[in-house]
N, C-alpha and C positions, 0 to 999 in steps of 0.2 A: 598259767598264772605265775608271775614272778614276784617274790617277796624279798625286799632288800632292807637291811637295817640302815638307819640314817646316822648322823654324827653321834647321836645318843642311841646306842645299839638296841635298846628296848623299844624305841619308836620305829615302827616299820612302815615302809612304803609298799603298797600292794598294787601291782600292775596287772590287771586282768588281761586275758586273751580275748580280744574283741573280734567278732566275726561280722564283717561288713558285706553287704551285697546291695543290689538295686532297691530292695525293700526297706533297707535301714541297717540296723545292727542288733547283735545279741552278745551278751557276756554274763558270766556268773559274778554276782556281786558278793556272794557269800557261799562258802563251801566248808562245812563244819570240819571235815577230816583234814583238808589242806591247811586251814587256819590253825587247828589244834596242833598240827605237826610243827608249828613255829611258835607255839605258846599263846596263841590267841584263844581265850576261853569261849565256851559255847553257851554261856549263861546270860545271853542278852535278854533283857526283860522289857525294854522300852525303846521305841523308835521316835526320834524327834526330827522335825524339819523346820528350818527358819529361812525366811526370805529377807534380803536386805539390799538396800541400794548402795551404790558406789560411795566409798568413804566411811561406811559404817564399820566400827570395830567392836567386836563382841568378845569379852573376856577380860581377864584370864580367870576362868572359873574352875572350881573343883569342889568335891564333897569330902567330909571327914567322917571318922567314926566307922560304924558298921555299914555305912551306905556309900563308901568310896566307889567311884565309877571308873571303868575303862570305857573308851569311846572309839568306835570305828566310824571314821568321818569320810564322807564323799560329797562332792559337789554335783548337784543335779542339773544346774544351769549356771553359766558364768564362770568366774574365776576368783579364788581367794588365796591369801597368804595365810597358811595355817601354822599355828605355833603350839609347841608343848614345852613346858618348863618343869624340870625334874625337882620335885619337892621331897624326895626320899633321902633323909639325912644319912643313911648308911650307903648310899650310892656314890660311886666315884664321879658321877656327873651331877651331884647335888648342886642346885643353884644355876645350872646351865640350861640353855634353851636350844631348841632346834626348830627350824621353820622350813616349810616347803610350799611351793605354789601348787594348788590343786585346780585343775581345769576340767570342765565337763568334757571337752573334746578328747582328753586322755583317759577319762573314766577311772583314774587312780583313786586309791583310798589311803588313809593314814590311820594306823593303829596307835592310839594314845593310851598306854597302860594305866592302871590305877596308880595313884601316887604322883600324878602330874597335873599341873594347871593347864588349861587349854583355852585357846582363843583364836579368832581369825579376823582378818581385815579384808574387806571387799574391794577387789581391783577392777572388776567389770562394772558396767552400768547397773546390773542387777545380778544377784546370785541367790540360788536356793541351795541350802546345805542340809544334808541328811546325816544323822549320826545315830547309830545303835549304841545303847549303853548297857552296862552290866549290872546296874542297880537303879532303882527308881529315883526320880527327882525328889529330893527331900529338902524343902526350903530352909529348915532350921540347921541343916548340916552343910549348906552351901557356903563357900568362902570365895572371896575375890582377891586376887593378887593384882596390885596396881599395874595396869598395862604398860606404863612408861617409867617404871621404877628404874633409876639409873644403876642400882645394884645388879639388876638382871640385864639391862641394856639390850632388850630385843631390838633388832634392826628392822623395824617395820618399813616396808617400801611405800611410805606415804607419798601421795601425789601432791606435787607443788600446786598451790592455789586451791586445793580442795581441803576444807576443814575436816578433821576427824570427828565423826559423830559417835558418841558413846552414851550409854544409859546413865542416869544418876547413880545407880548402884555401882557401875563400873568406874565412875569418876571418883568414888570414895573407897576404892579398893585399898587394901593394906600394902605397905611397903614390905619387901622381902624380910627384913629384919624383925618385923612384927607379925609375920604370917605363921599360921599354924601349919606345921610340916608333919611328915610321916617318919616313923622310925627307920 
């Protein structure tokens, strides 16, 4: 397993060692000791799976207070552009974003630590996304950063001629200047 920091060093790309043969494949998607050695906690409490068609954008979501979440994200089928936005005011990368394409074929994962907003855009015809989280989903603590806020300027790889499909909640996300952030 190889673990690499991205442009925002706390966001990690995890490349598992995949064993392929005529029967299929095998890989470790989680290894407590290896992950702990690079600062990924072992307190995952909930697994979530979402399925979405091409052009769907989910995010940018996060939770505040005592239920802030870290997320370990993996694509189970298809391909997504996965994004993390640093909302930690004390961080040198505060207000910056990092994105990476996650493909089922590569079996990579992205660690999005607590203090980040997270979202993804579906590039393939269909994608199933699995994410382990470090705190339970708490609706009253959930916040949404506007996915297309010019202050953040995420460079989503939108497909020409394909409308972006977002939920009503995501359409009313807050601009960065009005967003609740972390210390």
